Each structure stands twice: as C-alpha cells, then as structure tokens.
FIKOLZA-1660 file (N, C-alpha, C; in steps of 0.1 Angstrom, whole numbers, plus 5000, padded with zeros to 4 digits):
% residues 200
   i   px   py   pz ch aa at
   1 4327 4493 2649  A  M  N
   1 4332 4497 2636  A  M CA
   1 4326 4488 2625  A  M  C
   2 4325 4475 2628  A  K  N
   2 4319 4466 2618  A  K CA
   2 4304 4470 2615  A  K  C
   3 4297 4474 2626  A  N  N
   3 4283 4478 2624  A  N CA
   3 4282 4490 2615  A  N  C
   4 4291 4500 2617  A  I  N
   4 4291 4512 2610  A  I CA
   4 4294 4509 2595  A  I  C
   5 4304 4500 2593  A  A  N
   5 4308 4496 2579  A  A CA
   5 4297 4489 2572  A  A  C
   6 4290 4480 2580  A  L  N
   6 4279 4473 2574  A  L CA
   6 4267 4483 2570  A  L  C
   7 4265 4493 2579  A  L  N
   7 4255 4503 2576  A  L CA
   7 4258 4511 2564  A  L  C
   8 4271 4514 2562  A  I  N
   8 4275 4522 2551  A  I CA
   8 4273 4514 2538  A  I  C
   9 4278 4501 2539  A  L  N
   9 4276 4492 2527  A  L CA
   9 4262 4490 2523  A  L  C
  10 4253 4488 2533  A  S  N
  10 4239 4486 2531  A  S CA
  10 4233 4499 2524  A  S  C
  11 4236 4510 2529  A  S  N
  11 4231 4523 2524  A  S CA
  11 4236 4525 2509  A  S  C
  12 4248 4521 2507  A  F  N
  12 4254 4523 2493  A  F CA
  12 4247 4513 2484  A  F  C
  13 4244 4501 2489  A  F  N
  13 4237 4491 2480  A  F CA
  13 4223 4495 2477  A  F  C
  14 4216 4501 2487  A  L  N
  14 4202 4505 2484  A  L CA
  14 4202 4517 2475  A  L  C
  15 4212 4526 2477  A  F  N
  15 4213 4538 2469  A  F CA
  15 4216 4534 2454  A  F  C
  16 4225 4524 2452  A  S  N
  16 4228 4520 2438  A  S CA
  16 4216 4513 2432  A  S  C
  17 4209 4505 2440  A  C  N
  17 4197 4498 2435  A  C CA
  17 4186 4508 2431  A  C  C
  18 4185 4519 2438  A  G  N
  18 4175 4529 2435  A  G CA
  18 4178 4536 2422  A  G  C
  19 4191 4539 2419  A  I  N
  19 4195 4545 2407  A  I CA
  19 4193 4535 2395  A  I  C
  20 4197 4523 2397  A  N  N
  20 4195 4513 2386  A  N CA
  20 4180 4510 2383  A  N  C
  21 4172 4511 2393  A  K  N
  21 4158 4509 2391  A  K CA
  21 4152 4520 2383  A  K  C
  22 4156 4532 2386  A  Q  N
  22 4151 4544 2378  A  Q CA
  22 4156 4543 2364  A  Q  C
  23 4169 4539 2362  A  A  N
  23 4175 4538 2349  A  A CA
  23 4168 4528 2340  A  A  C
  24 4164 4517 2346  A  N  N
  24 4157 4506 2339  A  N CA
  24 4143 4511 2335  A  N  C
  25 4136 4518 2344  A  Q  N
  25 4123 4523 2341  A  Q CA
  25 4123 4534 2330  A  Q  C
  26 4134 4542 2329  A  I  N
  26 4136 4551 2318  A  I CA
  26 4139 4544 2305  A  I  C
  27 4147 4534 2306  A  Q  N
  27 4150 4526 2294  A  Q CA
  27 4137 4519 2288  A  Q  C
  28 4129 4515 2297  A  T  N
  28 4116 4510 2293  A  T CA
  28 4107 4521 2286  A  T  C
  29 4108 4533 2291  A  L  N
  29 4101 4544 2286  A  L CA
  29 4105 4547 2271  A  L  C
  30 4118 4545 2268  A  E  N
  30 4123 4546 2255  A  E CA
  30 4117 4537 2245  A  E  C
  31 4112 4525 2250  A  K  N
  31 4106 4515 2242  A  K CA
  31 4091 4517 2240  A  K  C
  32 4085 4527 2247  A  C  N
  32 4071 4530 2246  A  C CA
  32 4067 4536 2233  A  C  C
  33 4054 4535 2230  A  L  N
  33 4048 4541 2218  A  L CA
  33 4042 4555 2221  A  L  C
  34 4045 4565 2213  A  Y  N
  34 4041 4578 2215  A  Y CA
  34 4031 4583 2205  A  Y  C
  35 4022 4591 2209  A  E  N
  35 4012 4597 2199  A  E CA
  35 4008 4611 2205  A  E  C
  36 4009 4621 2196  A  I  N
  36 4004 4634 2200  A  I CA
  36 3989 4634 2197  A  I  C
  37 3981 4632 2207  A  S  N
  37 3966 4629 2204  A  S CA
  37 3958 4642 2202  A  S  C
  38 3962 4653 2208  A  S  N
  38 3955 4665 2205  A  S CA
  38 3963 4677 2211  A  S  C
  39 3959 4689 2207  A  A  N
  39 3965 4701 2212  A  A CA
  39 3953 4710 2217  A  A  C
  40 3953 4712 2230  A  D  N
  40 3942 4720 2236  A  D CA
  40 3946 4734 2239  A  D  C
  41 3937 4743 2240  A  S  N
  41 3939 4757 2245  A  S CA
  41 3951 4763 2238  A  S  C
  42 3951 4763 2224  A  V  N
  42 3962 4769 2217  A  V CA
  42 3959 4784 2215  A  V  C
  43 3968 4792 2220  A  Y  N
  43 3966 4807 2219  A  Y CA
  43 3978 4813 2214  A  Y  C
  44 3976 4822 2204  A  I  N
  44 3987 4830 2199  A  I CA
  44 3984 4845 2202  A  I  C
  45 3992 4852 2209  A  A  N
  45 3990 4865 2213  A  A CA
  45 3977 4867 2220  A  A  C
  46 3973 4857 2228  A  G  N
  46 3961 4857 2235  A  G CA
  46 3948 4854 2228  A  G  C
  47 3950 4850 2215  A  K  N
  47 3938 4847 2206  A  K CA
  47 3938 4832 2204  A  K  C
  48 3926 4826 2206  A  D  N
  48 3924 4812 2204  A  D CA
  48 3925 4809 2189  A  D  C
  49 3934 4800 2185  A  V  N
  49 3936 4798 2171  A  V CA
  49 3923 4793 2164  A  V  C
  50 3915 4786 2171  A  S  N
  50 3903 4781 2165  A  S CA
  50 3893 4792 2161  A  S  C
  51 3895 4804 2167  A  N  N
  51 3886 4815 2164  A  N CA
  51 3892 4825 2154  A  N  C
  52 3904 4822 2149  A  L  N
  52 3911 4830 2140  A  L CA
  52 3906 4828 2125  A  L  C
  53 3899 4817 2124  A  L  N
  53 3894 4813 2110  A  L CA
  53 3880 4818 2107  A  L  C
  54 3878 4824 2096  A  N  N
  54 3865 4829 2091  A  N CA
  54 3863 4824 2077  A  N  C
  55 3854 4814 2076  A  N  N
  55 3851 4808 2063  A  N CA
  55 3864 4803 2056  A  N  C
  56 3872 4796 2065  A  K  N
  56 3885 4789 2061  A  K CA
  56 3896 4799 2057  A  K  C
  57 3894 4811 2060  A  E  N
  57 3904 4821 2058  A  E CA
  57 3908 4827 2071  A  E  C
  58 3921 4832 2072  A  I  N
  58 3926 4838 2084  A  I CA
  58 3920 4852 2084  A  I  C
  59 3913 4855 2095  A  N  N
  59 3906 4868 2097  A  N CA
  59 3916 4878 2103  A  N  C
  60 3923 4886 2094  A  I  N
  60 3933 4895 2098  A  I CA
  60 3928 4906 2108  A  I  C
  61 3915 4910 2106  A  S  N
  61 3909 4920 2114  A  S CA
  61 3908 4916 2128  A  S  C
  62 3908 4903 2131  A  S  N
  62 3907 4899 2145  A  S CA
  62 3920 4897 2152  A  S  C
  63 3931 4902 2145  A  M  N
  63 3944 4899 2151  A  M CA
  63 3953 4912 2153  A  M  C
  64 3947 4922 2159  A  P  N
  64 3956 4934 2162  A  P CA
  64 3967 4931 2172  A  P  C
  65 3964 4921 2181  A  E  N
  65 3974 4917 2191  A  E CA
  65 3986 4911 2184  A  E  C
  66 3984 4904 2173  A  I  N
  66 3996 4898 2166  A  I CA
  66 4003 4909 2159  A  I  C
  67 3996 4919 2153  A  A  N
  67 4003 4930 2146  A  A CA
  67 4011 4938 2156  A  A  C
  68 4006 4940 2169  A  L  N
  68 4014 4946 2179  A  L CA
  68 4026 4938 2183  A  L  C
  69 4024 4925 2183  A  G  N
  69 4035 4916 2187  A  G CA
  69 4046 4917 2177  A  G  C
  70 4043 4918 2164  A  Y  N
  70 4053 4920 2154  A  Y CA
  70 4061 4933 2157  A  Y  C
  71 4054 4943 2161  A  F  N
  71 4061 4956 2164  A  F CA
  71 4070 4955 2176  A  F  C
  72 4066 4947 2186  A  R  N
  72 4074 4945 2198  A  R CA
  72 4083 4934 2197  A  R  C
  73 4083 4926 2186  A  K  N
  73 4091 4914 2185  A  K CA
  73 4088 4904 2196  A  K  C
  74 4076 4903 2200  A  S  N
  74 4072 4894 2210  A  S CA
  74 4057 4889 2207  A  S  C
  75 4056 4876 2203  A  I  N
  75 4043 4870 2200  A  I CA
  75 4042 4858 2208  A  I  C
  76 4035 4858 2220  A  P  N
  76 4035 4847 2229  A  P CA
  76 4026 4836 2223  A  P  C
  77 4030 4824 2225  A  L  N
  77 4023 4812 2222  A  L CA
  77 4020 4804 2235  A  L  C
  78 4008 4800 2237  A  K  N
  78 4005 4791 2248  A  K CA
  78 3997 4779 2243  A  K  C
  79 4000 4767 2247  A  A  N
  79 3993 4756 2242  A  A CA
  79 3995 4744 2252  A  A  C
  80 3986 4734 2251  A  R  N
  80 3988 4722 2258  A  R CA
  80 3988 4710 2248  A  R  C
  81 3999 4704 2248  A  I  N
  81 4000 4692 2239  A  I CA
  81 3997 4679 2247  A  I  C
  82 3987 4672 2243  A  N  N
  82 3984 4659 2250  A  N CA
  82 3992 4648 2244  A  N  C
  83 4001 4643 2251  A  L  N
  83 4010 4632 2247  A  L CA
  83 4006 4619 2252  A  L  C
  84 4001 4610 2244  A  K  N
  84 3997 4596 2248  A  K CA
  84 4009 4587 2247  A  K  C
  85 4011 4580 2258  A  I  N
  85 4022 4570 2259  A  I CA
  85 4017 4557 2262  A  I  C
  86 4020 4547 2253  A  K  N
  86 4016 4533 2255  A  K CA
  86 4028 4524 2258  A  K  C
  87 4027 4516 2269  A  N  N
  87 4038 4507 2272  A  N CA
  87 4035 4493 2267  A  N  C
  88 4042 4489 2256  A  P  N
  88 4039 4476 2251  A  P CA
  88 4048 4465 2257  A  P  C
  89 4056 4468 2267  A  T  N
  89 4066 4459 2272  A  T CA
  89 4060 4452 2285  A  T  C
  90 4068 4443 2291  A  K  N
  90 4064 4436 2303  A  K CA
  90 4069 4443 2315  A  K  C
  91 4076 4454 2314  A  D  N
  91 4082 4461 2325  A  D CA
  91 4075 4475 2328  A  D  C
  92 4077 4480 2340  A  L  N
  92 4071 4493 2343  A  L CA
  92 4080 4504 2337  A  L  C
  93 4073 4513 2331  A  A  N
  93 4080 4525 2325  A  A CA
  93 4076 4537 2334  A  A  C
  94 4086 4544 2339  A  A  N
  94 4084 4555 2348  A  A CA
  94 4094 4566 2347  A  A  C
  95 4090 4578 2351  A  I  N
  95 4099 4590 2351  A  I CA
  95 4094 4599 2362  A  I  C
  96 4104 4606 2369  A  N  N
  96 4100 4615 2380  A  N CA
  96 4096 4629 2374  A  N  C
  97 4104 4634 2365  A  R  N
  97 4101 4647 2359  A  R CA
  97 4109 4647 2346  A  R  C
  98 4106 4656 2337  A  F  N
  98 4115 4657 2325  A  F CA
  98 4115 4671 2319  A  F  C
  99 4126 4674 2312  A  E  N
  99 4127 4686 2304  A  E CA
  99 4123 4682 2290  A  E  C
 100 4119 4692 2283  A  Y  N
 100 4115 4689 2269  A  Y CA
 100 4118 4700 2259  A  Y  C
 101 4119 4696 2247  A  L  N
 101 4121 4706 2236  A  L CA
 101 4110 4703 2225  A  L  C
 102 4104 4713 2220  A  V  N
 102 4094 4711 2209  A  V CA
 102 4100 4717 2197  A  V  C
 103 4101 4710 2186  A  L  N
 103 4106 4715 2173  A  L CA
 103 4096 4713 2162  A  L  C
 104 4095 4723 2153  A  V  N
 104 4086 4722 2142  A  V CA
 104 4095 4722 2129  A  V  C
 105 4095 4712 2122  A  K  N
 105 4103 4711 2110  A  K CA
 105 4118 4714 2113  A  K  C
 106 4122 4709 2124  A  G  N
 106 4136 4710 2128  A  G CA
 106 4140 4723 2135  A  G  C
 107 4130 4733 2136  A  Q  N
 107 4133 4745 2142  A  Q CA
 107 4127 4745 2156  A  Q  C
 108 4135 4749 2166  A  Q  N
 108 4130 4748 2180  A  Q CA
 108 4119 4759 2182  A  Q  C
 109 4108 4754 2188  A  L  N
 109 4096 4762 2190  A  L CA
 109 4095 4766 2205  A  L  C
 110 4098 4756 2214  A  A  N
 110 4096 4759 2228  A  A CA
 110 4104 4749 2236  A  A  C
 111 4107 4752 2249  A  N  N
 111 4113 4743 2258  A  N CA
 111 4107 4745 2272  A  N  C
 112 4108 4735 2281  A  G  N
 112 4102 4737 2294  A  G CA
 112 4105 4724 2302  A  G  C
 113 4098 4723 2313  A  T  N
 113 4099 4712 2323  A  T CA
 113 4085 4707 2327  A  T  C
 114 4083 4694 2328  A  V  N
 114 4071 4688 2333  A  V CA
 114 4074 4682 2346  A  V  C
 115 4069 4688 2357  A  N  N
 115 4071 4683 2371  A  N CA
 115 4060 4674 2375  A  N  C
 116 4060 4663 2368  A  Q  N
 116 4049 4653 2371  A  Q CA
 116 4055 4639 2370  A  Q  C
 117 4052 4631 2380  A  K  N
 117 4057 4617 2379  A  K CA
 117 4048 4609 2370  A  K  C
 118 4054 4603 2360  A  V  N
 118 4047 4595 2350  A  V CA
 118 4050 4580 2353  A  V  C
 119 4040 4572 2355  A  S  N
 119 4042 4558 2357  A  S CA
 119 4032 4550 2348  A  S  C
 120 4037 4541 2340  A  I  N
 120 4029 4533 2331  A  I CA
 120 4031 4518 2333  A  I  C
 121 4021 4511 2337  A  E  N
 121 4022 4497 2339  A  E CA
 121 4023 4490 2326  A  E  C
 122 4028 4478 2325  A  P  N
 122 4029 4470 2313  A  P CA
 122 4015 4468 2306  A  P  C
 123 4015 4472 2293  A  G  N
 123 4002 4470 2286  A  G CA
 123 3993 4482 2287  A  G  C
 124 3996 4491 2296  A  D  N
 124 3987 4503 2298  A  D CA
 124 3992 4515 2290  A  D  C
 125 3983 4525 2290  A  S  N
 125 3986 4538 2283  A  S CA
 125 3982 4549 2292  A  S  C
 126 3988 4561 2290  A  L  N
 126 3986 4572 2298  A  L CA
 126 3988 4585 2290  A  L  C
 127 3979 4595 2291  A  T  N
 127 3980 4607 2284  A  T CA
 127 3986 4618 2294  A  T  C
 128 3997 4624 2289  A  V  N
 128 4004 4634 2298  A  V CA
 128 4003 4647 2291  A  V  C
 129 3997 4657 2298  A  P  N
 129 3996 4671 2293  A  P CA
 129 4010 4678 2294  A  P  C
 130 4014 4684 2282  A  V  N
 130 4026 4691 2282  A  V CA
 130 4023 4706 2279  A  V  C
 131 4024 4714 2289  A  N  N
 131 4021 4729 2287  A  N CA
 131 4033 4736 2280  A  N  C
 132 4030 4742 2269  A  V  N
 132 4040 4749 2261  A  V CA
 132 4038 4764 2261  A  V  C
 133 4049 4771 2264  A  T  N
 133 4049 4786 2263  A  T CA
 133 4061 4790 2255  A  T  C
 134 4059 4799 2246  A  A  N
 134 4071 4803 2237  A  A CA
 134 4068 4817 2231  A  A  C
 135 4079 4824 2227  A  N  N
 135 4078 4835 2219  A  N CA
 135 4080 4831 2204  A  N  C
 136 4070 4832 2196  A  V  N
 136 4071 4826 2182  A  V CA
 136 4073 4837 2172  A  V  C
 137 4078 4849 2177  A  Y  N
 137 4081 4860 2167  A  Y CA
 137 4090 4856 2156  A  Y  C
 138 4102 4850 2160  A  Q  N
 138 4112 4846 2150  A  Q CA
 138 4106 4836 2139  A  Q  C
 139 4097 4827 2144  A  I  N
 139 4091 4818 2134  A  I CA
 139 4081 4824 2125  A  I  C
 140 4072 4833 2131  A  L  N
 140 4062 4839 2123  A  L CA
 140 4067 4850 2115  A  L  C
 141 4078 4856 2118  A  S  N
 141 4084 4867 2110  A  S CA
 141 4090 4862 2097  A  S  C
 142 4092 4848 2096  A  N  N
 142 4096 4842 2084  A  N CA
 142 4084 4840 2075  A  N  C
 143 4084 4847 2063  A  G  N
 143 4072 4847 2055  A  G CA
 143 4068 4833 2050  A  G  C
 144 4078 4825 2046  A  K  N
 144 4075 4812 2042  A  K CA
 144 4069 4803 2053  A  K  C
 145 4075 4804 2065  A  T  N
 145 4070 4796 2076  A  T CA
 145 4057 4801 2080  A  T  C
 146 4054 4814 2080  A  M  N
 146 4041 4819 2083  A  M CA
 146 4030 4814 2074  A  M  C
 147 4034 4813 2061  A  Q  N
 147 4024 4808 2051  A  Q CA
 147 4021 4793 2053  A  Q  C
 148 4031 4786 2057  A  Q  N
 148 4029 4771 2060  A  Q CA
 148 4020 4770 2072  A  Q  C
 149 4022 4778 2082  A  I  N
 149 4013 4777 2094  A  I CA
 149 3999 4781 2090  A  I  C
 150 3997 4791 2082  A  V  N
 150 3984 4796 2078  A  V CA
 150 3977 4784 2071  A  V  C
 151 3984 4778 2061  A  E  N
 151 3978 4767 2054  A  E CA
 151 3975 4755 2063  A  E  C
 152 3983 4753 2073  A  F  N
 152 3981 4742 2083  A  F CA
 152 3968 4745 2090  A  F  C
 153 3966 4757 2095  A  M  N
 153 3954 4761 2102  A  M CA
 153 3942 4760 2094  A  M  C
 154 3943 4764 2081  A  R  N
 154 3931 4763 2072  A  R CA
 154 3926 4749 2071  A  R  C
 155 3935 4740 2071  A  G  N
 155 3931 4726 2069  A  G CA
 155 3925 4720 2081  A  G  C
 156 3924 4727 2092  A  G  N
 156 3919 4721 2105  A  G CA
 156 3905 4718 2105  A  G  C
 157 3897 4726 2098  A  N  N
 157 3882 4723 2099  A  N CA
 157 3876 4719 2085  A  N  C
 158 3885 4714 2077  A  D  N
 158 3880 4709 2063  A  D CA
 158 3887 4697 2060  A  D  C
 159 3880 4685 2059  A  A  N
 159 3886 4672 2056  A  A CA
 159 3893 4672 2042  A  A  C
 160 3887 4680 2033  A  A  N
 160 3892 4680 2019  A  A CA
 160 3906 4687 2019  A  A  C
 161 3909 4696 2028  A  T  N
 161 3921 4704 2028  A  T CA
 161 3930 4701 2040  A  T  C
 162 3928 4689 2046  A  E  N
 162 3935 4686 2058  A  E CA
 162 3950 4686 2055  A  E  C
 163 3958 4692 2065  A  K  N
 163 3972 4694 2063  A  K CA
 163 3979 4686 2074  A  K  C
 164 3991 4682 2071  A  K  N
 164 3999 4675 2081  A  K CA
 164 4013 4681 2082  A  K  C
 165 4018 4681 2094  A  G  N
 165 4031 4686 2097  A  G CA
 165 4039 4678 2106  A  G  C
 166 4053 4679 2106  A  L  N
 166 4061 4671 2114  A  L CA
 166 4065 4679 2127  A  L  C
 167 4062 4673 2138  A  I  N
 167 4065 4679 2151  A  I CA
 167 4075 4669 2158  A  I  C
 168 4085 4675 2164  A  T  N
 168 4095 4667 2171  A  T CA
 168 4095 4671 2186  A  T  C
 169 4093 4661 2194  A  L  N
 169 4093 4663 2209  A  L CA
 169 4105 4656 2215  A  L  C
 170 4114 4663 2221  A  K  N
 170 4126 4657 2227  A  K CA
 170 4124 4657 2243  A  K  C
 171 4125 4646 2249  A  I  N
 171 4124 4645 2263  A  I CA
 171 4137 4641 2270  A  I  C
 172 4141 4649 2280  A  K  N
 172 4153 4645 2288  A  K CA
 172 4148 4642 2302  A  K  C
 173 4148 4629 2306  A  P  N
 173 4144 4625 2319  A  P CA
 173 4154 4629 2330  A  P  C
 174 4149 4629 2342  A  T  N
 174 4158 4631 2354  A  T CA
 174 4158 4620 2363  A  T  C
 175 4169 4617 2370  A  I  N
 175 4170 4607 2380  A  I CA
 175 4172 4613 2394  A  I  C
 176 4164 4608 2403  A  A  N
 176 4165 4613 2417  A  A CA
 176 4177 4606 2424  A  A  C
 177 4187 4614 2428  A  V  N
 177 4199 4609 2435  A  V CA
 177 4199 4616 2449  A  V  C
 178 4194 4609 2459  A  G  N
 178 4192 4616 2472  A  G CA
 178 4182 4627 2471  A  G  C
 179 4186 4639 2474  A  Q  N
 179 4177 4651 2473  A  Q CA
 179 4179 4658 2460  A  Q  C
 180 4188 4653 2452  A  K  N
 180 4191 4660 2439  A  K CA
 180 4185 4653 2427  A  K  C
 181 4183 4661 2417  A  L  N
 181 4178 4655 2404  A  L CA
 181 4189 4657 2394  A  L  C
 182 4193 4646 2388  A  I  N
 182 4203 4646 2378  A  I CA
 182 4197 4643 2364  A  I  C
 183 4201 4651 2354  A  N  N
 183 4196 4648 2340  A  N CA
 183 4202 4635 2335  A  N  C
 184 4193 4628 2329  A  Y  N
 184 4196 4615 2322  A  Y CA
 184 4204 4619 2309  A  Y  C
 185 4215 4612 2306  A  P  N
 185 4222 4616 2293  A  P CA
 185 4214 4613 2281  A  P  C
 186 4214 4624 2272  A  G  N
 186 4207 4622 2260  A  G CA
 186 4192 4625 2261  A  G  C
 187 4185 4624 2249  A  Y  N
 187 4171 4627 2248  A  Y CA
 187 4163 4615 2243  A  Y  C
 188 4151 4614 2247  A  I  N
 188 4142 4604 2240  A  I CA
 188 4135 4613 2230  A  I  C
 189 4137 4609 2217  A  T  N
 189 4132 4617 2206  A  T CA
 189 4120 4611 2200  A  T  C
 190 4109 4620 2199  A  I  N
 190 4096 4615 2194  A  I CA
 190 4093 4624 2181  A  I  C
 191 4093 4618 2170  A  E  N
 191 4090 4625 2157  A  E CA
 191 4076 4620 2152  A  E  C
 192 4067 4629 2151  A  K  N
 192 4053 4625 2147  A  K CA
 192 4048 4635 2136  A  K  C
 193 4042 4629 2126  A  E  N
 193 4034 4637 2117  A  E CA
 193 4020 4639 2122  A  E  C
 194 4016 4651 2124  A  V  N
 194 4003 4654 2131  A  V CA
 194 3994 4661 2121  A  V  C
 195 3981 4659 2122  A  S  N
 195 3971 4664 2113  A  S CA
 195 3967 4678 2119  A  S  C
 196 3963 4687 2110  A  S  N
 196 3957 4700 2115  A  S CA
 196 3944 4698 2122  A  S  C
 197 3939 4686 2122  A  K  N
 197 3926 4683 2129  A  K CA
 197 3928 4684 2144  A  K  C
 198 3941 4682 2149  A  I  N
 198 3943 4683 2164  A  I CA
 198 3940 4696 2170  A  I  C
 199 3939 4707 2161  A  L  N
 199 3936 4720 2166  A  L CA
 199 3921 4723 2168  A  L  C
 200 3913 4714 2163  A  F  N
 200 3898 4717 2162  A  F CA
 200 3890 4705 2168  A  F  C
% end
C-alpha cells in the first residue's frame, strides 16, 4: 500500500510540476515583444491584393470575383501574418498551441488556431506564421470601412502616401493536461500600428 501511495504522490507531484512549468513559460510569453513584420499571400476573393492596384488606383475591372462575392454575401480573405516574437527575459518562453483573434480597429476580422509549438530561448527571437481565413463581406459592405481599406492599399507602394492602421491580435494559449488541452484563462493582447508597406 505504501508503494502505491508513494507512486500516486510522485505522479501527482510530476503532474503539478508540468502544469506549473507550462504556466511559467506562458507568463514569460506575456512579457515578450511582438511585431507584425509582414503579411504574405494576401488574397481577397482569390485575387492577390498586390495585383489589384493599377497606377495607385484600385482596378475595379479586375475584381468580378469581389462583385460576385457581394451578391453572395461571401468574400473570402486568405492571408499569412508573420508575427515576430522577441524574448527579452532570462527565462524560456513557450506555448504548445494557441487560439487567436484578429481585429481591425476593434472589429473582429478572423479567428483560428495555430497548432505549432513555439519555444523562444532567452534573448532570442522567432517569427511565427499565422494563417488567417475569414469572410470579410460584413466589413467590406460598410462603405466607410471599404474606403479606409482602399486608402490603406493605395499607400502600400508609395512612400509619400504610406498609410498606417491598428491591428489587434489576441492569443489564447493552451496547457497540456495529460492527453487534454486546456485553454489558458484570458488573452495575450497585441496591439500594433502597421504600415501599408507590409502588403508589398
């Protein structure tokens, strides 16, 4: 009986240590510095946004897919946001996987999950690709928002008209508890002003 009790206590101790270790690594992740370094492969309704510009103007004739999307109330967005994370602390920052929300000017654009273990040694940095998919019909059907997006895109290939916009990325880490993944309470919120240059 004593051996069984000792085995149970040892297992519980190791189990608790494992959870505490993950929690500490996530807390270190909250202290990291974040930068949205670029946005690759940005497609709206299957069209590469970098090809939608003609002499700094939006080429409407090249967007029948978007017009059809308005009719169907479905305009798909696909993009890859490259998130650079720098660990300025003396501790390891790590995460098993995470859920995310992407917001533009406070309005939710997309959500998803990154099934990738991220581990950043003290003083090191790492770029994590975040693949985003969303239906942006509701956002683009707002005339004011659409105009702001058009102006942002126009500034992408002209230093004189460079535009900036606020993007919020919310990360919810998960903790491995045995064979299960438990969501960490709350979000790590990253608010960054990004330049239209990241699109080109």
